[in-house]
C-alpha positions in Angstrom: -15.0 23.6 120.7 -17.2 22.7 123.6 -17.5 26.4 124.7 -18.8 27.4 121.2 -21.3 24.6 121.2 -22.5 25.6 124.7 -22.8 29.3 123.7 -24.8 28.2 120.6 -27.7 27.0 122.6 -30.3 29.5 123.8 -29.5 31.5 127.0 -32.5 30.2 128.9 -31.4 26.6 128.2 -27.9 27.4 129.3 -29.3 28.9 132.5 -31.3 25.8 133.2 -28.4 23.5 132.5 -26.1 25.6 134.7 -28.6 25.7 137.6 -29.1 21.9 137.3 -25.4 21.3 137.6 -25.3 23.6 140.7 -28.2 21.8 142.3 -26.6 18.4 141.7 -23.3 19.7 143.3 -25.1 21.3 146.3 -27.1 18.1 146.8 -23.9 16.0 146.7 -22.3 18.3 149.4 -25.3 18.0 151.6 -25.6 14.2 151.3 -21.9 13.8 152.0 -22.1 16.0 155.1 -25.1 14.1 156.3 -23.4 10.7 155.8 -20.3 11.9 157.5 -22.3 12.8 160.6 -24.5 9.7 160.7 -21.9 7.1 159.6 -18.5 8.2 160.9 -15.4 6.5 159.5 -14.0 3.6 161.4 -11.3 4.4 163.9 -8.0 2.6 163.2 -5.9 1.4 166.1 -2.7 3.4 166.6 0.4 1.4 165.6 3.5 2.8 167.3 5.8 1.1 164.8 4.4 3.1 161.9 6.1 6.4 161.0 4.1 9.5 161.9 5.8 11.5 159.1 2.5 12.3 157.3 0.3 12.9 160.3 
Protein backbone atom coordinates (compact mmCIF):
# COMPACT_ATOMS: atom_id res chain seq x y z
CA UNK A 1 0.00 0.00 0.00
CA UNK A 2 0.99 3.64 -0.19
CA UNK A 3 1.47 3.87 3.56
CA UNK A 4 3.92 0.97 3.62
CA UNK A 5 5.85 2.53 0.74
CA UNK A 6 5.94 5.87 2.56
CA UNK A 7 7.12 4.29 5.82
CA UNK A 8 9.84 2.41 3.91
CA UNK A 9 11.74 5.62 3.10
CA UNK A 10 14.12 7.05 5.70
CA UNK A 11 12.58 9.15 8.50
CA UNK A 12 14.52 12.27 7.52
CA UNK A 13 13.22 12.07 3.96
CA UNK A 14 9.66 11.57 5.21
CA UNK A 15 10.06 14.65 7.41
CA UNK A 16 11.31 16.75 4.49
CA UNK A 17 8.45 15.58 2.27
CA UNK A 18 5.86 16.26 4.99
CA UNK A 19 7.27 19.71 5.71
CA UNK A 20 7.27 20.48 1.99
CA UNK A 21 3.59 19.56 1.73
CA UNK A 22 2.81 21.75 4.76
CA UNK A 23 4.74 24.70 3.27
CA UNK A 24 2.91 24.37 -0.04
CA UNK A 25 -0.44 24.26 1.78
CA UNK A 26 0.36 27.28 3.95
CA UNK A 27 1.58 29.21 0.91
CA UNK A 28 -1.65 28.43 -0.91
CA UNK A 29 -3.71 29.71 2.03
CA UNK A 30 -1.69 32.92 2.24
CA UNK A 31 -1.89 33.55 -1.51
CA UNK A 32 -5.64 32.95 -1.58
CA UNK A 33 -6.17 35.33 1.37
CA UNK A 34 -4.02 37.97 -0.34
CA UNK A 35 -5.91 37.63 -3.62
CA UNK A 36 -9.24 37.76 -1.82
CA UNK A 37 -8.27 41.10 -0.26
CA UNK A 38 -6.75 42.67 -3.37
CA UNK A 39 -9.20 41.36 -5.99
CA UNK A 40 -12.64 41.05 -4.39
CA UNK A 41 -15.25 38.98 -6.21
CA UNK A 42 -17.63 40.91 -8.47
CA UNK A 43 -20.90 41.90 -6.86
CA UNK A 44 -23.94 40.51 -8.61
CA UNK A 45 -27.04 42.68 -8.85
CA UNK A 46 -29.90 41.48 -6.67
CA UNK A 47 -32.74 39.95 -8.67
CA UNK A 48 -35.99 40.04 -6.71
CA UNK A 49 -37.51 37.29 -8.86
CA UNK A 50 -34.93 34.74 -7.73
CA UNK A 51 -35.77 32.58 -4.74
CA UNK A 52 -33.73 33.38 -1.63
CA UNK A 53 -34.05 29.80 -0.39
CA UNK A 54 -30.32 29.11 -0.21
CA UNK A 55 -29.15 32.54 0.96
